[in-house]
N, CA, C and O of each residue as an XYZ file, in Angstrom:
256
protein
N      31.516      8.963    -16.978
C      31.489      7.628    -16.397
C      30.118      6.994    -16.669
O      29.093      7.661    -16.526
N      30.090      5.703    -17.061
C      28.799      5.082    -17.378
C      27.943      4.853    -16.134
O      28.441      4.806    -15.010
N      26.644      4.713    -16.374
C      25.718      4.472    -15.270
C      25.880      3.056    -14.737
O      26.275      2.147    -15.467
N      25.575      2.883    -13.475
C      25.584      1.557    -12.856
C      24.312      0.821    -13.259
O      23.211      1.354    -13.118
N      24.463     -0.407    -13.761
C      23.277     -1.184    -14.136
C      22.735     -1.925    -12.919
O      23.495     -2.343    -12.046
N      21.416     -2.082    -12.871
C      20.760     -2.846    -11.815
C      21.011     -4.321    -12.057
O      20.900     -4.788    -13.190
N      21.346     -5.059    -11.018
C      21.508     -6.514    -11.116
C      20.120     -7.124    -11.128
O      19.425     -7.103    -10.112
N      19.704     -7.674    -12.276
C      18.323     -8.105    -12.450
C      17.949     -9.274    -11.545
O      16.800     -9.377    -11.117
N      18.901    -10.155    -11.248
C      18.625    -11.266    -10.332
C      18.313    -10.752     -8.937
O      17.411    -11.259     -8.270
N      19.058     -9.747     -8.494
C      18.814     -9.154     -7.180
C      17.505     -8.369     -7.185
O      16.773     -8.380     -6.195
N      17.208     -7.697     -8.280
C      15.997     -6.878     -8.355
C      14.745     -7.739     -8.235
O      13.731     -7.282     -7.706
N      14.802     -8.983     -8.720
C      13.647     -9.871     -8.640
C      13.435    -10.413     -7.231
O      12.330    -10.836     -6.891
N      14.476    -10.405     -6.413
C      14.413    -11.029     -5.090
C      14.356    -10.044     -3.932
O      13.931    -10.405     -2.835
N      14.772     -8.821     -4.157
C      14.883     -7.846     -3.077
C      14.066     -6.597     -3.386
O      13.839     -6.263     -4.549
N      13.627     -5.909     -2.328
C      12.923     -4.637     -2.478
C      13.570     -3.636     -1.540
O      14.111     -4.004     -0.498
N      13.511     -2.377     -1.916
C      13.978     -1.322     -1.032
C      12.744     -0.648     -0.443
O      11.854     -0.216     -1.177
N      12.693     -0.560      0.885
C      11.533      0.032      1.560
C      11.568      1.550      1.403
O      12.537      2.110      0.890
N      10.523      2.193      1.840
C      10.441      3.641      1.745
C      11.540      4.340      2.520
O      11.995      5.416      2.130
N      11.975      3.723      3.634
C      13.032      4.338      4.438
C      14.424      3.940      3.960
O      15.423      4.371      4.536
N      14.498      3.109      2.896
C      15.788      2.763      2.307
C      16.358      1.435      2.757
O      17.467      1.079      2.360
N      15.618      0.682      3.587
C      16.112     -0.624      4.018
C      15.893     -1.650      2.912
O      14.919     -1.571      2.163
N      16.812     -2.619      2.815
C      16.685     -3.674      1.807
C      15.939     -4.844      2.442
O      16.358     -5.365      3.475
N      14.822     -5.259      1.817
C      13.981     -6.315      2.362
C      14.036     -7.544      1.465
O      14.196     -7.429      0.250
N      13.904     -8.718      2.072
C      13.928     -9.967      1.308
C      12.880    -10.920      1.855
O      12.447    -10.800      3.001
N      12.483    -11.866      1.022
C      11.503    -12.864      1.424
C      12.203    -13.921      2.274
O      13.368    -14.237      2.034
N      11.507    -14.463      3.257
C      12.106    -15.485      4.107
C      12.232    -16.813      3.372
O      11.491    -17.094      2.429
N      13.180    -17.619      3.820
C      13.410    -18.939      3.224
C      12.351    -19.931      3.698
O      11.591    -19.641      4.622
N      12.305    -21.090      3.068
C      11.449    -22.227      3.444
C       9.975    -21.998      3.182
O       9.139    -22.590      3.865
N       9.622    -21.148      2.202
C       8.208    -20.854      1.960
C       7.684    -21.413      0.638
O       6.530    -21.153      0.295
N       8.468    -22.156     -0.103
C       8.073    -22.499     -1.464
C       7.163    -23.727     -1.530
O       6.100    -23.668     -2.148
N       7.556    -24.818     -0.915
C       6.743    -26.037     -0.982
C       7.031    -26.896      0.248
O       7.758    -26.471      1.146
N       6.459    -28.108      0.292
C       6.625    -29.049      1.414
C       6.105    -28.476      2.727
O       6.763    -28.580      3.762
N       4.936    -27.878      2.679
C       4.377    -27.273      3.875
C       4.101    -28.297      4.974
O       4.267    -27.992      6.154
N       3.686    -29.497      4.605
C       3.274    -30.484      5.601
C       4.429    -31.053      6.417
O       4.206    -31.660      7.465
N       5.644    -30.865      5.955
C       6.793    -31.343      6.719
C       7.057    -30.452      7.934
O       7.718    -30.870      8.884
N       6.541    -29.234      7.899
C       6.865    -28.268      8.943
C       5.657    -27.991      9.814
O       4.527    -27.951      9.327
N       5.894    -27.801     11.095
C       4.763    -27.516     11.971
C       4.333    -26.054     11.828
O       5.021    -25.248     11.202
N       3.190    -25.733     12.418
C       2.581    -24.418     12.224
C       3.479    -23.297     12.726
O       3.526    -22.219     12.135
N       4.186    -23.553     13.810
C       5.045    -22.500     14.365
C       6.165    -22.154     13.395
O       6.451    -20.978     13.174
N       6.801    -23.166     12.814
C       7.870    -22.908     11.845
C       7.333    -22.158     10.637
O       7.967    -21.233     10.128
N       6.158    -22.570     10.189
C       5.561    -21.965      8.998
C       5.225    -20.500      9.267
O       5.459    -19.640      8.417
N       4.682    -20.221     10.435
C       4.320    -18.857     10.816
C       5.550    -17.954     10.877
O       5.515    -16.807     10.431
N       6.614    -18.477     11.425
C       7.821    -17.659     11.592
C       8.526    -17.372     10.282
O       9.325    -16.440     10.188
N       8.229    -18.177      9.266
C       8.834    -17.944      7.955
C       7.991    -16.999      7.102
O       8.317    -16.757      5.940
N       6.906    -16.462      7.675
C       6.018    -15.564      6.940
C       6.683    -14.234      6.651
O       7.626    -13.831      7.331
N       6.179    -13.561      5.637
C       6.499    -12.156      5.430
C       7.903    -11.883      4.921
O       8.542    -12.736      4.306
N       8.362    -10.677      5.194
C       9.653    -10.209      4.705
C      10.552     -9.873      5.895
O      10.071     -9.549      6.981
N      11.861     -9.956      5.673
C      12.845     -9.564      6.677
C      13.753     -8.509      6.072
O      13.781     -8.327      4.855
N      14.487     -7.819      6.918
C      15.417     -6.809      6.419
C      16.836     -7.347      6.512
O      17.176     -8.107      7.418
N      17.649     -6.936      5.560
C      19.065     -7.280      5.596
C      19.775     -6.307      6.530
O      19.308     -5.189      6.748
N      20.904     -6.741      7.077
C      21.646     -5.900      8.004
C      23.120     -5.869      7.636
O      23.638     -6.782      6.993
N      23.773     -4.816      8.050
C      25.224     -4.706      7.966
C      25.760     -4.750      6.547
O      25.245     -4.092      5.643
N      26.815     -5.550      6.375
C      27.504     -5.641      5.087
C      26.633     -6.217      4.003
O      26.757     -5.845      2.836
N      25.743     -7.134      4.381
C      24.840     -7.715      3.381
C      23.957     -6.640      2.767
O      23.756     -6.604      1.553
N      23.435     -5.771      3.614
C      22.557     -4.714      3.116
C      23.315     -3.783      2.180
O      22.806     -3.391      1.130
N      24.530     -3.434      2.568
C      25.349     -2.538      1.761
C      25.609     -3.135      0.369
O      25.473     -2.464     -0.654
N      25.986     -4.416      0.372
C      26.339     -5.090     -0.881
C      25.118     -5.213     -1.801
O      25.212     -4.977     -3.006
N      23.977     -5.582     -1.220
C      22.777     -5.750     -2.027
C      22.243     -4.409     -2.526
O      21.722     -4.325     -3.638
N      22.368     -3.364     -1.716
C      21.954     -2.028     -2.149
C      22.784     -1.593     -3.353
O      22.272     -0.942     -4.264
N      24.058     -1.953     -3.352
C      24.922     -1.599     -4.477
C      24.477     -2.335     -5.744
O      24.488     -1.761     -6.833
N      24.080     -3.625     -5.598
C      23.586     -4.374     -6.757
C      22.309     -3.762     -7.317
O      22.062     -3.799     -8.523
N      21.498     -3.195     -6.416
C      20.253     -2.588     -6.854
C      20.452     -1.163     -7.377
O      19.506     -0.530     -7.848
N      21.661     -0.675     -7.294
C      21.950      0.662     -7.806
C      21.508      1.765     -6.872
O      21.220      2.872     -7.328
N      21.445      1.497     -5.565
C      21.021      2.510     -4.580
C      22.219      3.083     -3.875
O      22.072      3.948     -3.012
């Protein structure tokens, strides 16, 4: 049986943590900073983890 290929679009957007969780960058961080107040901007910082079916599906795309 052939090997599963990594989905390159998903690989550029998602990371798998050391414990195996799938992490993604938060939305609303690219541009137009001045439209949003500091609280909104702060809460969009960093990375979040996927949960449930989303995590399963994305892990499969990443070949995990």
